[in-house]
Each structure stands twice: as structure tokens, then as C-alpha cells.
C-alpha positions as CSV (number, residue, x, y, z in Angstrom):
1,M,13.7,-21.2,-9.4
2,S,11.1,-20.4,-6.7
3,R,12.6,-19.2,-3.1
4,P,12.5,-21.5,0.1
5,V,9.3,-21.4,1.3
6,R,9.4,-20.7,5.1
7,R,7.3,-22.9,7.3
8,V,6.6,-22.5,10.9
9,P,3.7,-24.0,13.1
10,A,0.7,-21.3,12.8
11,A,1.1,-20.7,17.0
12,Q,4.4,-19.4,16.1
13,A,5.4,-16.4,14.5
14,M,5.7,-14.7,10.7
15,I,6.7,-11.3,9.4
16,V,7.0,-10.1,5.7
17,A,7.6,-7.3,4.2
18,P,9.9,-5.8,0.8
19,Q,12.4,-4.0,3.4
20,P,15.2,-6.6,4.9
21,E,15.7,-4.4,7.6
22,A,12.0,-3.4,8.6
23,V,11.7,-7.2,8.8
24,E,14.4,-7.9,10.7
25,A,12.8,-5.5,12.9
26,G,9.3,-6.6,13.4
27,T,11.3,-10.1,13.8
28,E,13.0,-9.2,17.0
29,V,9.9,-7.6,18.3
30,L,7.9,-10.6,18.0
31,A,10.9,-12.9,19.6
32,R,10.6,-10.3,22.6
33,G,7.1,-11.1,23.2
34,G,5.3,-8.6,21.1
35,S,1.4,-8.7,19.2
36,A,1.6,-9.0,15.6
37,V,0.7,-5.0,16.0
38,D,3.8,-4.1,17.8
39,A,5.6,-5.9,15.2
40,V,4.0,-4.4,12.3
41,L,4.8,-1.1,13.8
42,A,8.0,-1.4,14.4
43,C,8.2,-2.6,11.0
44,A,6.8,0.2,9.8
45,F,8.4,2.4,11.8
46,T,11.7,0.9,9.8
47,Q,10.3,1.3,6.4
48,G,9.8,4.9,6.7
49,V,13.8,5.2,7.3
50,V,15.0,3.1,5.2
51,D,12.3,3.3,2.2
52,P,11.6,7.3,2.2
53,M,9.9,7.9,-0.7
54,M,7.7,4.4,-0.5
55,C,6.2,5.8,3.4
56,G,6.8,7.4,6.4
57,I,5.4,9.0,9.5
58,G,4.4,11.6,7.3
59,G,2.4,9.3,5.0
60,L,-0.9,7.5,5.2
61,G,-1.9,3.9,5.2
62,V,-5.0,1.9,6.2
63,M,-4.7,-1.7,8.6
64,Q,-6.6,-4.8,9.4
65,V,-6.2,-6.3,12.5
66,F,-7.9,-9.9,13.5
67,D,-7.6,-10.8,17.1
68,P,-9.2,-14.4,17.9
69,V,-8.0,-13.4,22.2
70,S,-10.3,-10.2,22.1
71,G,-12.3,-11.5,19.8
72,A,-12.5,-8.2,17.4
73,H,-11.9,-7.7,13.5
74,T,-11.4,-4.3,12.7
75,I,-10.1,-1.9,9.7
76,L,-8.4,1.3,11.0
77,D,-8.0,3.7,8.0
78,G,-6.2,6.8,8.2
79,L,-6.4,7.6,4.3
80,S,-5.4,11.6,4.2
81,T,-7.5,14.0,4.1
82,C,-7.8,17.5,2.1
83,P,-7.0,20.5,4.1
84,A,-9.3,22.5,5.3
85,A,-8.0,25.9,3.0
86,A,-8.3,23.4,-0.6
87,R,-11.4,25.1,-2.7
88,E,-12.6,22.9,-5.3
89,D,-11.8,24.9,-8.0
90,M,-8.5,26.3,-7.1
91,W,-6.3,24.3,-9.7
92,A,-9.1,24.6,-12.3
93,G,-7.2,27.1,-14.7
94,I,-3.9,25.1,-14.4
95,F,-5.2,21.9,-15.0
96,E,-3.2,20.5,-18.2
97,R,-4.4,17.2,-18.2
98,E,-4.2,13.5,-16.5
99,C,-1.1,11.6,-16.1
100,A,-0.5,9.6,-19.4
101,D,-1.0,6.2,-16.7
102,G,-3.8,7.8,-14.6
103,Y,-1.8,7.9,-11.5
104,G,-2.9,11.8,-10.9
105,Y,-3.3,15.1,-13.3
106,V,-0.9,17.9,-14.6
107,L,-1.1,21.2,-13.4
108,Q,0.9,23.7,-14.7
109,G,4.7,24.2,-12.1
110,A,3.1,20.5,-10.8
111,V,1.5,22.4,-7.6
112,N,-0.2,19.5,-6.5
113,E,2.4,16.9,-7.0
114,L,6.0,18.9,-5.4
115,G,6.5,21.4,-2.5
116,H,3.9,22.7,-0.1
117,Q,0.4,22.6,-1.9
118,A,0.8,18.9,-2.4
119,V,0.6,18.1,1.1
120,T,-2.4,16.2,2.3
121,T,-3.4,15.7,6.2
122,P,-1.0,13.1,7.4
123,G,-2.8,10.2,9.4
124,I,-0.7,6.9,10.0
125,L,0.5,8.1,12.9
126,R,-3.2,7.9,14.3
127,V,-3.6,4.2,13.1
128,F,-0.5,3.6,15.0
129,E,-1.2,4.8,17.9
130,A,-4.9,3.8,18.2
131,A,-3.5,0.2,17.0
132,H,-1.3,0.2,19.8
133,A,-3.6,0.7,21.9
134,R,-5.7,-1.9,22.0
135,F,-3.7,-4.2,20.5
136,G,0.0,-3.4,21.9
137,R,1.5,-5.7,24.3
138,L,4.8,-4.2,24.9
139,G,5.7,-0.3,25.3
140,W,5.4,1.7,22.8
141,R,8.6,3.3,23.1
142,D,9.7,-0.4,22.9
143,L,8.8,-0.2,19.1
144,F,11.3,2.5,18.2
145,A,14.5,1.1,18.7
146,P,15.3,-0.5,15.5
147,A,14.2,2.5,13.6
148,I,16.3,4.7,15.8
149,G,19.1,2.5,15.4
150,F,19.3,2.5,11.7
151,A,18.7,6.7,11.4
152,E,21.4,6.9,13.3
153,D,23.8,4.1,12.2
154,G,23.0,4.1,9.3
155,W,21.6,1.9,6.1
156,M,22.6,1.4,2.8
157,I,21.1,2.0,-0.6
158,R,19.3,-1.3,-1.6
159,P,18.9,-2.2,-5.2
160,H,14.7,-1.0,-4.9
161,V,15.3,2.3,-3.5
162,A,17.9,3.0,-5.9
163,A,15.6,2.3,-8.6
164,M,12.8,4.2,-7.0
165,F,15.8,7.2,-6.4
166,T,16.8,7.3,-10.0
167,M,12.8,7.0,-11.9
168,N,11.6,9.2,-14.0
169,E,8.6,10.0,-14.4
170,A,8.5,12.8,-17.0
171,A,6.7,10.6,-19.7
172,Y,3.9,10.4,-17.9
173,G,3.7,13.8,-16.9
174,R,5.2,14.0,-13.3
175,R,8.5,15.0,-11.8
176,S,11.4,13.0,-11.9
177,Y,12.8,11.7,-7.7
178,A,15.5,13.6,-8.5
179,D,13.4,16.6,-8.2
180,K,11.8,15.5,-4.8
181,L,14.9,14.3,-3.5
182,G,16.6,17.6,-3.9
183,Y,13.5,19.6,-3.4
184,T,14.7,21.2,0.3
185,A,18.1,20.9,1.3
186,D,17.9,18.3,3.7
187,G,17.0,16.2,1.1
188,A,19.7,16.6,-0.9
189,R,22.0,15.9,1.7
190,L,20.4,12.9,3.0
191,Y,19.8,11.5,-0.7
192,L,22.3,12.7,-3.2
193,R,25.5,12.6,-3.5
194,D,27.3,15.1,-6.5
195,G,24.1,16.4,-7.7
196,A,22.2,12.9,-8.3
197,P,20.7,10.1,-6.2
198,K,22.7,7.9,-4.1
199,R,23.8,4.2,-5.8
200,V,23.2,0.9,-4.6
201,G,25.6,0.6,-1.4
202,D,25.7,4.3,-0.6
203,P,25.6,5.1,3.1
204,V,22.5,7.1,4.6
205,R,22.3,8.2,8.2
206,N,19.4,10.6,9.6
207,P,20.4,12.1,12.8
208,E,17.4,14.2,12.5
209,L,14.8,11.7,11.8
210,A,16.5,9.6,14.8
211,A,15.8,12.6,16.8
212,T,12.0,12.9,15.5
213,L,11.8,9.3,16.5
214,R,12.6,10.1,20.0
215,E,10.5,12.4,20.2
216,L,7.6,10.5,19.2
217,A,9.0,7.3,21.1
218,D,8.8,9.9,24.5
219,N,5.6,11.9,23.7
220,G,3.3,9.6,21.7
221,A,1.7,10.7,18.3
222,E,0.6,13.7,19.6
223,S,3.6,15.7,19.3
224,F,2.9,15.2,15.8
225,F,-0.7,16.5,15.5
226,T,-0.8,18.8,18.1
227,G,2.7,19.3,20.0
228,A,6.6,20.2,19.1
229,I,6.4,17.9,15.8
230,A,3.1,19.4,14.6
231,R,4.7,23.1,15.0
232,R,7.5,22.9,13.3
233,I,5.4,21.0,10.1
234,V,2.8,24.0,10.4
235,A,6.0,26.8,10.4
236,D,7.0,25.4,7.5
237,M,3.6,25.4,5.7
238,E,3.4,29.1,6.8
239,A,6.8,29.7,5.5
240,H,6.3,28.4,2.0
241,G,2.2,28.9,1.3
242,G,1.4,25.3,2.2
243,L,-2.2,24.6,2.5
244,L,-1.8,22.2,5.6
245,S,-2.5,23.9,9.1
246,A,-2.5,23.5,12.6
247,A,-6.6,23.1,12.9
248,D,-5.9,20.3,10.4
249,L,-3.5,18.3,11.8
250,A,-5.1,18.9,15.6
251,G,-8.8,17.7,13.7
252,F,-7.8,14.4,12.2
253,R,-9.2,11.3,13.0
254,I,-9.1,7.9,12.0
255,R,-12.3,6.1,11.0
256,E,-12.6,2.3,12.3
257,H,-14.6,0.4,9.9
258,A,-15.9,-3.4,10.1
259,P,-14.4,-5.5,7.4
260,L,-16.6,-5.4,3.5
261,E,-16.5,-9.1,3.3
262,I,-18.0,-11.5,0.9
263,T,-17.9,-15.2,0.1
264,Y,-15.2,-17.0,-2.6
265,R,-15.5,-20.7,-3.4
266,G,-16.7,-21.1,0.0
267,R,-14.4,-19.0,2.3
268,R,-14.5,-15.4,4.1
269,I,-12.5,-12.5,2.2
270,A,-12.2,-9.8,4.4
271,V,-11.0,-6.0,2.7
272,P,-11.1,-2.3,3.7
273,P,-14.2,-0.4,2.6
274,P,-14.4,2.6,0.6
275,P,-12.6,4.8,0.4
276,A,-9.8,2.1,0.1
277,G,-9.7,-0.3,-2.3
278,G,-11.2,-3.2,-1.3
279,I,-14.3,-2.9,-3.0
280,V,-12.3,-3.6,-6.8
281,V,-11.0,-6.8,-5.5
282,V,-14.4,-8.5,-3.8
283,E,-16.3,-7.2,-7.0
284,M,-13.7,-9.0,-9.2
285,L,-13.6,-12.2,-7.1
286,R,-17.8,-12.1,-7.0
287,I,-17.8,-12.2,-11.1
288,L,-15.1,-14.9,-11.6
289,E,-16.5,-17.4,-9.3
290,R,-18.9,-17.5,-11.8
291,F,-16.0,-19.5,-14.3
292,D,-14.4,-22.2,-13.4
293,L,-10.8,-20.8,-13.7
294,P,-8.7,-24.3,-13.4
295,G,-10.6,-25.5,-16.3
296,L,-9.5,-22.4,-18.3
297,G,-5.8,-23.0,-17.7
298,H,-3.7,-21.2,-15.5
299,N,-2.9,-17.6,-17.6
300,S,-3.9,-19.4,-20.8
301,P,-5.5,-16.8,-23.5
302,E,-9.4,-17.6,-22.4
303,Y,-8.0,-16.9,-18.5
304,I,-6.8,-13.9,-19.4
305,R,-9.3,-12.7,-21.0
306,V,-11.9,-13.8,-18.5
307,L,-9.6,-11.9,-15.7
308,A,-9.1,-8.7,-17.9
309,E,-12.9,-8.5,-18.3
310,A,-13.5,-8.6,-14.4
311,M,-10.6,-6.3,-14.2
312,K,-11.9,-3.8,-16.3
313,I,-15.9,-3.7,-15.2
314,A,-14.3,-3.5,-12.0
315,G,-12.2,-0.7,-12.5
316,L,-15.1,0.9,-15.0
317,D,-17.3,0.3,-11.7
318,K,-14.6,2.1,-9.1
319,E,-14.0,5.1,-11.5
320,T,-18.0,5.6,-11.5
321,H,-18.8,4.9,-8.1
322,I,-16.4,4.8,-5.5
323,G,-14.9,8.0,-3.9
324,D,-15.1,9.3,-0.2
325,P,-18.8,8.1,1.1
326,D,-19.3,11.1,2.7
327,F,-19.6,12.8,-0.1
328,V,-20.6,9.8,-2.5
329,P,-22.6,7.0,-1.5
330,A,-21.2,3.8,-2.5
331,P,-23.6,1.2,-3.7
332,L,-21.9,-1.7,-2.6
333,E,-24.9,-3.9,-2.2
334,M,-25.7,-3.4,-5.7
335,L,-22.3,-3.9,-6.5
336,L,-21.8,-6.8,-4.7
337,S,-25.2,-8.8,-5.5
338,D,-25.5,-12.4,-7.2
339,V,-27.9,-10.3,-9.7
340,Y,-24.5,-8.2,-10.8
341,A,-22.4,-10.6,-11.0
342,D,-24.4,-12.8,-12.9
343,A,-24.9,-10.2,-15.3
344,C,-21.3,-9.5,-15.4
345,A,-20.2,-12.7,-16.1
346,A,-23.0,-13.3,-18.7
347,R,-21.4,-10.5,-20.1
348,I,-17.8,-11.5,-20.1
349,A,-19.0,-15.5,-21.6
350,S,-20.6,-14.1,-24.3
351,G,-17.7,-12.2,-25.4
352,E,-18.3,-8.5,-24.7
353,K,-15.3,-6.0,-23.6
354,T,-15.8,-3.2,-21.4
355,A,-14.3,-0.2,-22.2
356,L,-12.0,1.2,-19.9
357,P,-9.7,4.4,-21.5
358,R,-7.8,5.2,-18.4
359,A,-8.4,4.0,-14.3
360,G,-6.9,6.7,-12.0
361,G,-5.4,5.8,-9.1
362,D,-3.0,6.5,-6.5
363,A,0.9,6.4,-6.7
364,K,2.3,3.4,-7.1
365,H,5.0,4.1,-4.6
366,T,3.2,2.3,-1.5
367,T,4.8,-0.3,0.9
368,T,3.0,-3.6,2.9
369,I,3.8,-6.0,5.7
370,S,1.9,-8.9,7.0
371,C,2.4,-10.3,10.4
372,V,1.0,-13.4,12.7
373,D,2.1,-14.1,16.4
374,A,2.1,-16.9,18.7
375,S,-1.6,-16.3,19.6
376,G,-3.1,-16.1,16.4
377,M,-3.5,-12.2,15.6
378,V,-3.1,-11.3,12.2
379,V,-2.5,-7.9,11.0
380,S,-2.2,-6.1,7.4
381,L,-0.6,-3.3,6.7
382,T,-0.5,-0.8,3.5
383,H,0.7,2.9,4.0
384,T,2.4,5.0,1.2
385,L,3.8,8.8,1.0
386,G,1.3,8.9,-2.2
387,T,3.1,11.0,-5.0
388,P,6.2,12.0,-3.1
389,S,6.0,15.9,-1.8
390,G,9.3,15.9,-1.6
391,V,8.8,18.5,1.4
392,M,10.9,17.8,4.3
393,P,10.4,20.0,7.2
394,P,13.7,21.6,8.4
395,G,15.4,19.8,10.9
396,L,12.6,16.9,11.3
397,G,14.5,14.2,8.8
398,F,11.6,13.1,7.2
399,M,9.5,13.8,3.6
400,L,5.2,14.3,3.8
401,N,2.9,13.2,1.5
402,G,2.0,14.7,-1.9
403,A,-1.7,13.3,-2.5
404,M,-3.4,16.4,-3.2
405,N,-1.5,14.7,-6.8
406,W,-4.6,12.0,-6.5
407,Y,-7.6,14.8,-6.2
408,D,-9.2,15.6,-9.5
409,P,-8.7,19.6,-9.8
410,R,-11.5,19.6,-12.3
411,P,-14.9,20.5,-10.2
412,G,-18.1,18.4,-10.2
413,R,-16.2,15.1,-10.4
414,A,-16.2,12.3,-7.6
415,G,-12.4,12.4,-7.1
416,S,-12.6,16.6,-7.1
417,I,-11.4,18.4,-4.3
418,A,-13.4,19.3,-1.1
419,S,-12.2,20.2,2.5
420,G,-11.9,17.2,4.3
421,K,-12.6,15.1,1.6
422,R,-10.5,11.4,1.3
423,R,-9.7,10.4,-1.9
424,F,-10.0,6.7,-3.0
425,S,-7.1,4.3,-2.4
426,S,-6.2,1.3,-4.1
427,M,-4.8,-0.4,-0.6
428,S,-6.2,-3.2,0.1
429,P,-5.1,-5.2,3.5
430,T,-6.5,-8.2,2.7
431,L,-7.6,-11.7,4.8
432,V,-8.5,-15.1,4.1
433,L,-10.9,-16.7,6.4
434,E,-12.5,-20.1,6.7
435,G,-15.2,-19.7,9.5
436,N,-13.7,-17.3,11.8
437,T,-9.9,-19.0,11.2
438,P,-7.7,-17.0,9.4
439,V,-6.2,-19.2,6.6
440,A,-3.8,-15.8,5.1
441,T,-2.9,-12.3,4.8
442,L,-1.6,-10.2,2.1
443,G,-1.1,-6.5,0.9
444,A,0.8,-5.0,-1.8
445,P,1.6,-1.7,-2.8
446,G,1.6,-1.0,-6.3
447,G,-1.2,1.7,-7.1
448,A,-4.1,1.1,-9.4
449,W,-2.2,-2.5,-9.9
450,I,-2.8,-3.7,-6.0
451,G,-6.5,-4.8,-6.4
452,V,-5.7,-7.0,-9.8
453,A,-2.4,-8.2,-8.3
454,L,-4.2,-9.3,-4.5
455,L,-6.9,-10.9,-7.1
456,Q,-4.2,-12.9,-8.8
457,V,-2.2,-14.1,-5.6
458,L,-6.1,-15.1,-3.9
459,V,-6.9,-17.2,-7.2
460,N,-3.5,-18.7,-7.1
461,L,-4.1,-19.9,-3.6
462,L,-7.7,-20.8,-3.6
463,D,-8.0,-22.1,-7.2
464,W,-5.3,-23.4,-8.2
465,G,-3.7,-24.3,-4.6
466,M,-0.6,-22.3,-5.0
467,T,1.7,-21.6,-1.6
468,M,2.2,-18.1,-0.6
469,Q,5.4,-17.9,-2.2
470,E,4.4,-19.7,-5.1
471,A,1.0,-17.6,-5.7
472,V,2.9,-14.1,-5.8
473,Q,5.5,-15.0,-7.9
474,A,3.7,-16.6,-10.6
475,P,3.3,-14.4,-13.8
476,R,0.7,-11.5,-13.8
477,F,-0.8,-10.0,-15.7
478,S,-3.3,-6.4,-15.5
479,A,-6.4,-4.7,-16.8
480,T,-6.5,-1.5,-15.3
481,T,-7.1,0.5,-19.2
482,D,-8.6,-0.8,-22.7
483,A,-5.1,-2.6,-23.2
484,I,-3.8,-5.5,-21.2
485,D,0.0,-5.2,-19.9
486,I,1.5,-8.6,-19.4
487,S,4.6,-10.1,-17.5
488,N,7.8,-10.5,-19.5
489,R,7.4,-14.4,-18.5
490,I,3.9,-15.4,-19.7
491,P,5.0,-16.6,-23.8
492,R,4.8,-14.5,-26.6
493,G,2.5,-17.8,-28.3
494,V,-0.2,-16.6,-25.4
495,Q,0.6,-12.9,-26.4
496,R,-0.3,-13.5,-30.1
497,V,-3.9,-15.9,-29.3
498,V,-5.0,-12.8,-27.0
499,E,-4.2,-10.1,-29.5
500,G,-6.1,-11.8,-32.1
501,M,-8.9,-11.8,-29.9
502,G,-9.0,-8.0,-30.6
503,Y,-7.1,-6.8,-27.1
504,E,-4.1,-4.8,-27.7
505,V,-1.4,-6.3,-25.2
506,K,1.7,-4.5,-24.3
507,R,4.6,-6.8,-22.7
508,S,6.2,-5.2,-19.9
509,P,10.3,-5.9,-19.6
510,M,9.9,-6.8,-16.3
511,S,9.7,-10.8,-14.7
512,F,7.6,-9.7,-11.9
513,P,5.8,-6.4,-12.8
514,F,2.2,-5.1,-11.6
515,A,2.4,-4.5,-7.7
516,A,4.6,-6.4,-5.4
517,P,2.0,-8.6,-3.1
518,H,3.6,-10.4,0.0
519,G,1.3,-12.3,2.7
520,I,1.2,-15.6,4.8
521,S,-0.8,-18.3,4.3
522,L,-1.9,-20.5,7.3
523,W,-3.0,-23.4,6.2
524,D,-3.8,-26.9,8.3
525,G,-1.9,-25.3,11.1
526,V,1.5,-24.2,9.0
527,A,2.9,-20.5,8.6
528,E,3.9,-19.9,5.0
529,G,5.0,-16.5,4.0
530,G,5.7,-15.6,0.4
531,A,7.6,-12.0,-0.6
532,D,7.4,-10.9,-4.3
533,P,10.8,-11.3,-5.5
534,Q,11.0,-8.0,-7.2
535,R,11.3,-5.9,-4.1
536,D,14.3,-6.2,-1.4
537,G,12.2,-8.1,1.6
538,Y,12.2,-11.5,2.9
539,V,10.0,-13.5,5.2
540,G,11.3,-13.5,9.1
541,M,9.7,-16.2,11.3
542,V,10.3,-16.8,15.1
543,P,10.2,-20.3,16.2
544,A,9.2,-21.1,19.9
545,I,12.5,-22.5,20.3
546,A,13.7,-19.1,19.7
547,S,11.2,-17.3,21.6
548,Q,12.8,-14.6,23.9
549,T,16.0,-15.2,22.7
550,L,16.8,-12.9,20.2
551,P,19.2,-9.9,21.5
552,S,17.4,-6.7,21.1
553,H,18.7,-3.9,18.8
554,G,20.7,-3.0,21.6
555,R,19.5,0.5,21.6
556,S,17.7,3.0,24.0
557,V,15.1,5.4,22.8
């Protein structure tokens, strides 16, 4: 049974995210008259408290903002960079293999995944700082109270958090999350009980993180990059042979871009450009616009074949062409051209199969937020710790990213290590517009699955006329390798026909696998939210009658 759809007039406000505490924080800010950016930041700070292996102030991310009042429509890119001390060949001699699922690389000693050498220059706080300076209505300090409250008063381990804490990825070549939770004394004290990860319902109190958030509230993001917090991060790096330096932190700058846009079925699709993952989404849409998808039948064998081949073509093109544009120029005009889309569609129509042995990507352990406020501002954010490093600088209460795992340790490749280089990320906070009017916003965590999941949600919305909730919870499939992975809710009869077409088909035991999209649609002046049921979140709304009436969190920062 589908969850109830939450509808409010578009002139009112809505936010959706995978963590209930974070949705509560964002809804509270909207009710106090905050902008969509204000609400997303309050939500994101809280996510870092209550989903500490997914995201946090030691992470990275990408935000898309549309503001009808100022006319601004922009991408704020806070993807992390390789520290200056990183060298292309520094790990070539300890390379063992790619991870079995394509998410990263296996090195002797796991130095690119666990520990201080795994940390890249975090960028997410620079995104938050820039977004608030341009689009915030409430004071910077006002956005921290919910997160500080949850850090200080405590929160309970939720089902999805417990699932992450107990995840063991040894089969793929990565370390277990228990290793990362217990890597430092602070992590073990916060997140382990009797030597094992805490269980559902166990409390977590993190007064050190509350103090760190108060420092940021009082002194701004600069404290993290050049001030008191930076000094403590750098001291910990120097004590343990980390790559990250004071100069790396002080020199980090976000990139601001115009969105990468295409037209699909007469509507504008706006995504972040490389090295973020929007190119994969829009290339697939350009190819699929050549097909009558409703005529194929939703999740029919032929429908799965056509979409899977578009997924594989875009995945191969990403592997071949897309990296940091500062190092590897991306042929976007060619990839999105009519000539190329026609040729790709013709190959699919003829039955040709594209070979994609493995598509590399960033970690599956990410989170997202979508929000619209009463003025029509629309914001979509996706942020992550990458593959969490396990490193918690003493007394600060947060974990640093482990995104060096994303870089290819073999020299001479598009994704190889280089000082200052940003790695391709599948993160793609997305906006759909009719003319200049937003009609949907969505994002997803899920590594290489992000693009294929967002594709299917967009097609569900734009070709099938589903509500956002229906679109995010409809059965999905994925083709990020030669095999096609399918949800356990796709019938076995369909699977047998697809296998008869010559495909290897892998059935997931999960009802809602392959990323976790969350979004809001705004059709006909009505806001509808959708939260993927595999996560613990929900849709928060602020009706006009309730505006300015919700109590504040009641904490001083």
C-alpha cells in the first residue's frame, strides 16, 4: 500500500528527507519564515547528527537553487578535492583490484578507505555558507538549534542507521562499518555498545558535536577552514600521517555553475554539470525521448531492455569521457546532441547490446533533501561522507570523509589521483521546469545507482503521470554493469523473458533497492512530496494557517 500523499498549495512550504529528525528541523525553520535554503541547511546540519555515516560537516556535496524572487538559478558545487600532498603514483604499488561492485579501489592496508590518508578536502560547509549568504532569511546562528538539540539531548538509532552501522562490505573489498565506527576512541564511545554497533532504539548523545556546532554558529564556516576547528583537524592529520593540510582547508573554494539543461517531452530538466552526475541523467533522457515508453508498458520486458541499454550507454560514456573538467574536458555538446541520441536510440531499437563490465562510482552512503518555500524558492541538496574514513578528530564529534577511495590509484587514467582534482560524483540534485516555473525537484543517495534511479522517477512523473510518492516507490531496476539488477517486486515472469533476451538478471531481496529518491512535485499549483519507503524519512509540510505558529526547538545556540 502506498503512503498517503501530502498535498499543500504550492504557495506554501514543504520539505522531504530520509531522516525524520532532519525533516522536523527543516519544517520548524519553514514555519518560522525561513527560506527553502534556511530549511535545507537546518535539515542538513541535523542529518549530520542523526545519520553520521551518511553525511556531516566533514563531507562534500552539491546544491541546486532556484529563486523566483531574485531570478537566480544556480549550482553550488562543494565536491572535495585531493589534498596537495597527493601524488598520482603514490599508491600504484599497493593497488590490488577494483571493488567488486565498482565503488572504489582495493589497496593493501585499505589506506584509501580507512584512516587519515583517506580524507579529502571537505567542501560542504562552504556550500552552506555561500547559499545562506545569498538566499537565507533567518540568521546563520538560527539554523543550528535543532542539530545542537539532537546532539546534546540525544537521538535513537533508527532502522536504516542500524542497517548501515552493521553493514559488512568485505565481499566487495571494503572494510566493515564496525571497523569505521570503532576506528577512533570517540567513535567507539559514541556508536558502539559492548564492542558492536549500537542497535535500534539505543540512544546516542554527542555533546562534543554540539560544541562544534555552537562554534560554527558563533564564528561561521571560517572556523572549519582557517580557525579553531581547522587547527584541531590539522593537528590530528599531522599526528597520524594524513594528507590533508592547513593550506588545503584554507584554499578550498566551491564552484558555482549554471545548471546543465536539456528539454524532455517539452519540459526543461536542470542538473549539475560535471564532475557531478547530472550528465548521466540527461544523456539517458535524450536517448529515451526517441521511444514511446508508455507504449512499451511499465516495467515490461521490452521497457526494461530499452531503459537498461540507455543506462549502459550513458554509464560507458561517463567512464570514458567524464571526470574533473579542469583535468579532462567533457564532450557535453556531443553527448547531448540530436545526432548522438538518434544513433544511440537506433542501436537500442536494433537490439544491440552495449558492453559495460563495471561502472565505477562514488559510495552508496549519501543523503538528500528537497524543499520548496512559500515564495516559490526550490532547493535540492545531495551530500555525503563518500566512503566514511572512520577518522573523528578528538573532541569534535564528527567523522571526516574517506573520498580518496573514489580516486583510481593507477596513473594515467581519467579518475587518477592528482593534487586539487575533484572526482566524478553521481550526485545529481535535479529540477524540472515548465518554461520558467519549477514543477518538480528531486534527489537521491545511492552511488552509481543515483542516475538510474532519478531517471526512472523522472520517467514515472513525465511519461506515466505518477504522483511523486508513486514515482519514488514504483519498482526499479538498474544496469550499471552488464547484468540487470531488478527489484524483488518485478515479477519473475518478466525476469524470465528478459533473461531469454540474453541478459543476466540479478534479483535483489529488497523491495525498494537501487538508491533512495526523495522529491516534491508542483503540478497545477499543488505541492506533493514523496519519500522512498526504504529510508526512515517523510514529507514535512507547513500549511499557511500554521505558518509562524510552530514552537521553536527551544534551545539557544
